[in-house]
C-alpha positions in Angstrom: -127.3 -98.1 30.1 -124.2 -100.3 30.8 -121.8 -101.4 28.1 -122.5 -104.6 26.1 -121.9 -107.9 28.0 -118.4 -109.4 27.5 -119.8 -112.8 28.6 -122.6 -112.6 26.0 -120.3 -111.6 23.2 -117.8 -114.3 24.1 -120.5 -116.9 24.1 -121.6 -115.8 20.6 -118.1 -116.1 19.4 -117.7 -119.6 20.9 -120.9 -120.7 19.1 -119.5 -119.4 15.8 -116.2 -121.3 16.2 -118.0 -124.6 17.3 -120.4 -124.2 14.4 -117.5 -124.3 12.0 -116.3 -127.5 13.5 -119.8 -129.0 13.4 -120.2 -128.1 9.8 -117.0 -130.1 8.9 -118.7 -133.3 10.2 -122.1 -132.5 8.6 -124.0 -132.0 11.8 -126.6 -129.8 10.0 -129.6 -130.7 12.2 -127.7 -129.6 15.4 -126.5 -126.5 13.6 -130.0 -125.5 12.6 -131.4 -126.1 16.0 -128.6 -124.2 17.7 -128.9 -121.2 15.5 -132.7 -121.1 15.7 -132.4 -121.0 19.5 -129.8 -118.3 19.3 -131.8 -116.1 16.9 -135.0 -116.6 18.8 -133.5 -115.4 22.1 -131.3 -112.7 20.5 -134.4 -111.2 18.9 -135.6 -110.3 22.4 -132.7 -107.9 22.8 -133.8 -105.2 20.3 -137.5 -105.8 21.3 -136.6 -105.3 24.9 -134.9 -102.0 24.3 -138.1 -100.5 23.0 -141.1 -99.3 25.0 -143.9 -101.5 23.5 -146.6 -100.9 26.1 -148.9 -103.8 27.1 -147.7 -106.9 25.2 -149.0 -109.4 27.7 -151.1 -111.2 25.1 -148.1 -111.7 22.9 -146.2 -113.2 25.8 -149.1 -115.6 26.5 -149.2 -116.7 22.9 -145.4 -117.1 22.7 -145.2 -119.1 25.9 -148.4 -121.1 25.0 -147.4 -122.1 21.5 -143.9 -123.1 22.7 -145.1 -125.1 25.7 -147.7 -126.9 23.7 -145.1 -127.8 21.1 -142.6 -128.9 23.6 -145.0 -131.2 25.6 -146.2 -132.8 22.4 -142.7 -133.3 21.0 -141.3 -134.9 24.1 -144.3 -137.2 24.4 -144.2 -138.3 20.8 -140.5 -138.4 19.9 -138.7 -139.2 23.2 -141.1 -141.1 25.5 -141.7 -143.9 22.9 -137.9 -144.2 22.3 -137.3 -144.6 26.0 -140.0 -147.2 26.4 -138.8 -149.1 23.2 -135.3 -149.4 24.6 -136.5 -150.7 28.0 -140.0 -150.1 29.3 -139.2 -150.1 33.0 -135.9 -148.2 32.9 -137.4 -145.8 30.4 -140.3 -145.1 32.7 -137.9 -144.5 35.6 -135.9 -142.2 33.4 -139.0 -140.1 32.7 -139.7 -139.9 36.4 -136.1 -139.0 37.2 -136.1 -136.2 34.6 -139.2 -134.7 36.0 -137.9 -134.8 39.6 -134.5 -133.5 38.7 -136.1 -130.7 36.7 -138.2 -129.7 39.6 -135.2 -129.9 42.0 -133.1 -127.7 39.7 -135.9 -125.1 39.3 -136.4 -125.0 43.1 -132.7 -124.6 43.8 -132.5 -121.9 41.2 -135.1 -119.9 43.0 -133.3 -120.4 46.2 -130.2 -118.9 44.8 -132.2 -115.7 44.2 -131.7 -114.9 47.9 -127.9 -114.6 47.4 -126.0 -111.7 46.0 -124.6 -113.2 42.8 -122.6 -111.3 40.2 -125.0 -112.5 37.4 -128.6 -111.5 37.2 -130.9 -114.2 38.6 -133.0 -114.4 35.5 -130.0 -114.6 33.2 -128.5 -117.3 35.4 -131.7 -119.4 35.3 -132.0 -119.0 31.5 -128.3 -119.9 31.1 -128.7 -123.0 33.2 -131.8 -124.0 31.2 -130.0 -123.4 27.9 -126.8 -125.4 28.7 -128.8 -128.3 30.2 -131.2 -128.4 27.2 -128.3 -128.2 24.8 -126.5 -131.0 26.6 -129.5 -133.3 26.3 -130.2 -132.2 22.7 -126.7 -133.0 21.7 -126.7 -136.5 23.3 -130.1 -137.3 21.8 -129.2 -136.2 18.2 -125.6 -137.6 18.5 -127.0 -141.1 19.3 -130.1 -140.8 17.0 -128.8 -139.3 13.8 -132.0 -140.3 12.0 -134.2 -138.2 14.3 -135.8 -135.3 12.5 -135.4 -131.6 13.5 -139.0 -131.2 14.7 -138.1 -132.2 18.3 -135.2 -129.9 18.6 -136.9 -126.9 17.0 -140.0 -127.4 19.3 -137.8 -127.7 22.4 -136.0 -124.4 21.6 -139.2 -122.6 20.6 -139.6 -121.1 24.0 -136.4 -119.1 23.7 -138.2 -116.3 21.8 -140.7 -115.3 24.4 -138.3 -116.1 27.3 -135.7 -113.8 25.7 -138.3 -111.0 25.2 -139.5 -111.2 28.8 -135.9 -111.2 30.2 -134.9 -108.3 28.0 -137.8 -106.2 29.2 -136.8 -107.0 32.8 -133.2 -106.1 32.2 -133.9 -102.8 30.5 -136.3 -101.8 33.2 -133.4 -102.4 35.7 -131.1 -100.3 33.5 -129.0 -103.2 32.5 -127.8 -104.0 28.9 -129.7 -107.0 27.5 -126.8 -108.2 25.4 -126.0 -110.5 28.4 -128.8 -112.6 27.0 -126.4 -113.7 24.2 -125.0 -116.1 26.9 -128.1 -118.3 27.2 -128.9 -117.7 23.5 -125.6 -119.3 22.5 -125.6 -121.8 25.4 -127.9 -124.3 23.6 -125.7 -124.6 20.6 -122.4 -124.7 22.6 -123.6 -127.5 24.8 -125.3 -129.4 22.0 -122.4 -129.4 19.6 -119.9 -130.5 22.4 -122.2 -133.2 23.9 -123.1 -134.7 20.5 -119.6 -136.3 20.7 -120.8 -138.5 23.7 -121.7 -142.0 22.6 -124.0 -143.9 24.8 -123.5 -147.6 25.6 -125.5 -150.0 23.6 -127.2 -151.5 26.7 -131.0 -151.0 26.3 -131.4 -150.1 30.0 -128.9 -147.3 29.8 -130.4 -145.9 26.7 -133.9 -146.2 28.2 -132.9 -144.2 31.2 -131.1 -141.5 29.1 -133.9 -141.0 26.7 -136.5 -141.2 29.4 -134.5 -138.6 31.5 -134.4 -136.3 28.4 -138.2 -136.6 28.0 -138.8 -135.9 31.7 -136.5 -132.8 31.7 -138.2 -131.4 28.6 -141.6 -132.1 29.9 -140.7 -130.2 33.1 -139.3 -127.3 31.2 -142.4 -127.2 29.0 -144.8 -127.2 32.0 -142.7 -124.4 33.5 -143.3 -122.3 30.5 -147.1 -122.9 30.4 -148.5 -119.3 30.5 -149.7 -118.7 34.0 -152.1 -115.7 34.1 -151.8 -115.1 37.8 -151.0 -112.2 40.0 -147.2 -111.8 40.2 -146.5 -113.8 37.1 -144.5 -112.6 34.0 -147.8 -112.0 32.3 -149.1 -109.8 35.1 -145.9 -107.8 35.1 -146.5 -106.7 31.5 -150.0 -105.5 32.1 -150.4 -101.7 31.9 -153.7 -101.6 33.8 -153.9 -100.1 37.3 -155.9 -101.6 40.1 -157.5 -105.0 39.9 -156.3 -106.9 36.8 -158.3 -110.0 37.6 -160.8 -109.6 34.7 -158.0 -109.1 32.1 -156.1 -112.1 33.5 -159.3 -114.2 33.1 -159.4 -113.1 29.4 -155.8 -114.0 28.9 -156.4 -117.5 30.4 -158.6 -118.2 27.3 -155.6 -117.2 25.1 -153.4 -119.5 27.2 -155.6 -122.5 26.5 -155.9 -121.8 22.8 -152.2 -121.2 22.3 -151.0 -124.4 24.1 -153.5 -126.4 22.1 -152.4 -124.9 18.8 -148.7 -125.5 19.7 -149.5 -129.2 20.0 -151.5 -129.3 16.8 -148.6 -127.6 15.0 -146.3 -130.4 15.9 -148.8 -133.0 14.8 -149.2 -131.3 11.5 -145.5 -131.0 11.0 -145.1 -134.7 11.9 -147.8 -135.7 9.4 -146.1 -133.6 6.7 -142.8 -135.3 7.0 -144.0 -138.9 7.5 
C-alpha cells in the first residue's frame, strides 16, 4: 500500500484553517455542512481498508437515501426561491444547471481515456465536491436565513460515494487517504465562496438559484442507485455467473430507499416549521 496522500492531508489542513476563519464570523451553518461532508466521506477510508464481502445492499440504500433527499431538497428549497426571484430567468437557470451538470459529467468520463496523475474516480469526486461547495457557499452566503436541511441533504451522498471509492482504491493497491481531498473540498469551496455577494437584480438571483437547483438535481439523479450490469452496485456483488436475479431484488431496495430519502426531508421540514 502506498504512503498517505499529501494532497489529501493538505486539503484537510486547509479546511481546518478556513474553519477557524469561518467561526470568527459566525458561519455555523456552513461549518456544520462542511464538516458533515468531510466526516461522511472520510468514514469511507477505514471502511474501504477492510474486506467486508458483499455490501451491495448497503451501497444501494446509501445512494438511494442520499439521492432522494437531494432531489426533494433542491425541489423544495431552491426551485421556489429561483421562481420567486424571477419565474422565467429562474426556469432558465434550472435548465442551465441540468445541462451544465450533464456536460461536466460527460467531459469527466471523456478524461478517463487520458493518463492523468490523479485517479479518475478521485478527480471526478473532487470536481463534484468543489463545485457543490462553491454553490452551497453562494446560496448560504446570500440567504443566511436558509436552514441547514438543504446543505446536509446535498452532502449526504458523500458517505456512500466515499465508501465505494475507497473500496476501488484499495482493490487497486492505492492508499484511500487521497479521498480527504474531495472530502475537504466541499468545505473549502463553500467557506471561500460564501464571501461572494450577488447583485440585487431579481433576474440575476433567479438564474443563480435556478442554476444551483439544476446542478444539484443532476448530481442527485447521477447518484440514483442503478442496479445494472457494470454499475458500482454490480461491482460489489460476490456472486458468480448471472447476477440478474439479485440485481432485480436490489432494484426494490433502490425504489424504497429513494422514497424514504424524500420522506425524511419532508419530516425534517415539518419538524422545523
